[in-house]
N, C-alpha and C positions, 0 to 999 in steps of 0.2 A: 504493500500500500504506500509506504514511504517513497519507494522508487517511482511508482506511478505518479505520485504527487509532484515529485521533482521533475518528471518529464513534462508535466502540465505547466510548470513554471518556467522552463527554460528550453528553447529549441536546440537542436543539434547544429552547431555553427562551426565554420572553419576557425582555426586558432587566431588568425589575423583579425578576423571580425570580432572575436571575443576580446582580444587585446584592446582594440579601438573602442569598443563599448565600455570596457573597464575604465579606460582613460577618460572617456566622456562622463561617466557616472562620477568618477572622482572629482572632476572639475565642477560639475553641477552641485554635488553634495557640499563642497567646500566654498561655494560662491553665494549660496542662499542663506542669508543671515536670519536669525530668529526674530529680529526686530523689523523684518519686512523689507530690508534693503539688500542690494546685490553688491558683492565685492568684485567690482568690475576690474580692478587692478589685477587681482588673482586670476579672474576668468580670462582676461586678455592674454595671459601666458599660454593658454591652450587654444584660444580662438584665433587661429592663423588666417590672414587675409590674402586674397588674390587680387592682383592688379588687372585692369582691363588690357586687352590685347588687340591692337589695331592690325597686327600681323596675325593671320589665321593660325590657330592651334587645332590640329585635327579637323580642319575644314570649317572652323567657326571663329569669327572675330567678334570683339566686344568693345563697347564704348559706354562710358558713364555720362548720364545726362542729368543736369541739375534742374529741379522743379522749383524749389523754394529754399535758398541758402539759409534763411533765418531759422528754419527748423531742421536743417540738414536733410531735406527730402530730395531724394534722387532715385534714379533707377538705372540698372545696367542692361544695355541692349545687346542681345546675341543674334548675329545674323550668319546663316550658313553660306559659305562662299561657293558651294557646289551647286546650289539650286537657284540662287537669286537671279542669275542671268537667264535661266532657261524656263523657270516656272512663270506662268502667266498671272498667277494670283497667289500671294503668300499670306496665309492666316497668321494671327498673332496670339501668342500665349502670354498672358500677364500673370506672373507667378509671385506669390507671397510666401516668404520663408516661415518656418515654424520655430519651435522652442519656447512655447508658453507665453508669448507676447513679451518675454523678458530677456531672452538671450540671443546671441548671434546677430548677423547682419546679412544683407544681400551679397556682400563680397566675401563672406566667410568661405573658406575653402570647400567644405562639403557642399554648400549650396551653389557656389560658382561652378563646381564640377557637374552638379546635377543639372543645372540650367544649360550648361554647354552640351551635355549629352542630349537633353531634350531637343535643342536646336539642330543637333546633328542626326538624331535617330527618328524623330517624328517627321514624317514626310513634308518637306517644304514649309517649315515653320520658322517664324521669328519669335524669339523669347525675350521678354523684358522682366527683370527681377526688381521688385520694389523694396527700397530701403526705408522702412517706416520707423517712427519713434517707438521707443521701448518703455514698458512699465518696469518698475513702479514709479519711475521719474515722470512718466507720461501715461496716465491711466486712460481707461475708456472715456470718450470715444476717439481718442487721438489716432489710433491705428486705422480705424475705418475712414476717418476724414482724410488721412494721408493716402490711403488706397484709392478713394474716389477722386481725389485731386490729381493723382497721377493719370487716371483715365481721362479726366477733363483736359489735362495738359496734352496728352497724346492726341486727343480729338481736335483740339483747337490750334495746335502749333504745327508749322511745317518743319518737321524735324530733319536736320541735315543727314543724319546717319540711317534714317529709315529708307529701305529700298523703294524705288518708285512703284514697284508692283506689290507693295504691302497693302493688304485688304483689311481696312479697319472694320468693314461690315461683317467680317468673320473673325471676331475677337473671342478668345476663350480666357476665362479666369481659372487659375489653379492655385493650390496651396496645400502644404502638408501641416498636419497637427494644428497649431494656432493659426497658421497661414490658411488652412482650409476653413477655419471659422471666419477669418477676415474675408476670404473670397466669397463666402456665403453672404455676409452682410453688405459687402460692396456690390455684389450682384443684385441684392435686394434694392439697394439705394439706386443703382443704375436703372433697374426696371421701373421703379417709381418715378424716376426723373423724366421719363418719357412724356408724362402728363404735366410737367412743370416747366418753369422758366430755365431750369438747369439741364434741360434735355440735350443730348449729344447731337452734334452736327453730322458727323461721319461715323463714329464708332458705334458698333452694335455688338453686345455680348450675347452669343448664341450657345455657349456651352460652359460648363463648370466641372473641373476635376477636383474632388475633395479627397486628398490622400490622408487617410486616418485622421479626419478632422477632429478638432478639440472642442467637444461639447460636454455638458455636465448638468448636474442638478443636485438638490439636497438629498434626494433618495440615494441610498447605496445599492448599486446593482449587483447582480450575481457575478459578473466579470470583475468588478472592482474588489469584491470580497475574495474571489478565487485567485486573482492575479496581483494581489497586493505587493508581492515581492518579485514581480516580473522584471526582465532585463530593461535597462535604460531608465524608464519612467515608472515611478511607483505612485500609489495613491497619495502619499504624503506630499509628493511634488505637485500633483495636480491641484490639491487644496491650496498649497502655497501660491501657485500661479494665479488661481482665481482670486484669491484675497488681494494679491498685489495689483491685479488688473481692474477688477470691478470697482465701481464707485463706492465711497465710504458708506457703510451702513447696509450695503446690498449683500444678498446671499447668492448661492449658486442657482437659484431659480429665477434669477434675473434673465430677461428675454435674450440677452447677449449670449448666455451660456446654455440655458434650457430653451432652445429656439421653438420648441413645440410644447412647452410646459404651461403652467398656470398663468404666467404673465406674458405669454407670447402674443405676437400680432398675427392676424389672419392674412395669409398670403394667397388664398384661393383665387382671388381676382387679379393677382399680380402676374405679369408676363415674365415668369421666372425661367431662366435658361435650362436646357437639358443638363442633367447632372449625373455624374458617375461617382459613386462613393466606394472607396477602398477600405477594407477592414482587415486587420491582422489578428490572428488568434492569440497572440501573446501581448496584446495591448490592453491595459485595464479598463479603458473607457470604450471598449468596442461595443458594449450594449447601448451606449449613448449614440454611437455612430449608426447603429442599426435603427434606433428610434428616429434619428434624423432622416434616414432613407424612408422609413415608414411614414413619417410626417409629410414628406414631400409627396408621396403617393396619395395619401389621404387628402392632400390639398389639390390633387388633380395635376401634379407636375410630372414631367417625364424624368424618370430616375432609374438608374441601374445600380445594383449592389454587387461588388466583387469581393469575395472573401478568400484570403490566403491563410489557411489554418496554422502554418508554421511561421508566419511573418510577425516580427516584433516591431516596436516603434522605431521608425527611421530606416526600415529595411531598404527603402528606395535609394539610400546613399551608398549601397553596395552592389555594383553591377555584376559581381561574381555570383550573387545569389539567384536561384532560378526564378523567384518571384519578380525580380527586377525586369527581366525580359518579357514576362507575361504582362506586367503593368504597362510597359511601353506599347505593346500591341493593343491593349485596351484603350489607352489614350489616343493612339492613332485611329482606332476604329471610331471613337466619338468624333474626332475631328473630321474624318473622311465622310462619315454619314451625315454630318451637318452641312456639307457642301451641297448647294442647291442642285447643281447639274448631276452630280453623282448620286445624290439622294433620289432623284427621279429615276435613274437607272436601277438603283437598289429596289425601289418600289415595284418596278416592272418585273424584276427577277422574282421577287417574293410572290407577286400575283401569279406568275407562271408556275412557280414551284407548288403553290397551293393548288393550282389547277391540275397538276399532275399527281396530286395526292401523295407527295413525299411525306414521310413521317416527320414528327416534330423535331427529332434529333437531326435529321438531314437538313431540314429547313433552317434550323438554328446554325448549323455548321456552315451552310452556304451563306447565310446572312453575315456571319462573322468574318468570312475570309474572301468573299467574292470581290470586295472593293480594294483588296490588297494586291491588285494586278496579278492575281493568280487564277483568273477565270478559266483559262484553257485547262489547267491542271486540276482544278477543283470542281467547277460547275458541271462539266460534262460527266465525269465519273459519278458524281452524286446523283445526277438524273438517270444515269444508266443502271445504277446498282439495283434498282427495282425494275425488273423486266417489263412490267406492265406499262411503265412510263414511256417506253419506246414508241407506243402507239400514238402518243400525243405530240403531234407536230408543232403545236404552239410553243412548247417549252424549247424545242430545238430552234424554232424560228427566232425566238427572243434571244437565245444564246448566240445565234449567228449575227443578229443585229448588233449585239454588244461587241462581239469579236471583230466585226467589220467596221465598227464605229459609226454605223448608220443612225439616223434619228430614231428615237424611241417613241412608242405609241402605246399608252396603257390599254387602248381598245383592241390591240392586235390579238 
């Protein structure tokens, strides 16, 4: 029983990953003071920074762009050099780093590497990483204000380093942990701004990636009780973070933390973007992340839940882990299927697959992979593996239409 409990609390990880997690935990544990302050002098010994690179590194160059020097608000722009000249339209991913609203920065090495990988591995994307103000020196709502102001800045300014084919109408928000929380609230404010004087001129948020988003509440969930001593982040840390971030006198049922709790706002009539929620089996707040996904569904929003049972907090910083490559594919899928032209083709394929009575598993597999430029290798075998489908010429006609690049027609 003791061995089983130990397996529940700690995944099997490579020794290098374990070493880095130990160093991270040591830095965090000795930086959070009991009086609610952060020992930033000590923390900075471990928080190594990366400089922007005008010369491409692994096919990606980066620039720092200042939004408001008075509050040190800036973002780092990552542009892939291999696609900017050939792609007709480049979507934008605006990313918010995590670490409890308290720690790290947009140019911290782990986040710089993560955003650089996103720009390189997500098909034809530009990535911007927001450097927002940190708590407890700057409590709620400073982080949300900074995030929204960066969106307004990108929308209104003619930025020198943005490629000409950057498509602001295909903007995605993303964030890990506390960054996922920020991305949610910035997306909500951006959606509400459409009906106000602060509406965007060019930018349109059409998708949100929430990587193990940081939500909570006064209730103690099963996962918080079971994973109290999980790797990296423990329940005592999450409680410290919320107390340092939330307004004085507030508890964890504040609408900022418990977004679908007793004090939450109704978002059912808000045009909220399509959202993908990633949950890790070794993160104590996973039950709150699932509640978030369920809340979006109940509000009538498009949402998908991806669970990795062996993933711990910040697994996405380690590309050697199998969950990392799976995550990249899922983010790519969200981005691709939100592209209007390809979404139309996706709809046609699904109509044809349903017509040929493919089973649910085949239809899901086709939907997940057909837009990854693997149509020849995947679509035809899937349609053929059920012999009765060979009689239905409509499916093959649609497949040929896509293979030949001819106009699509839902009525075909």
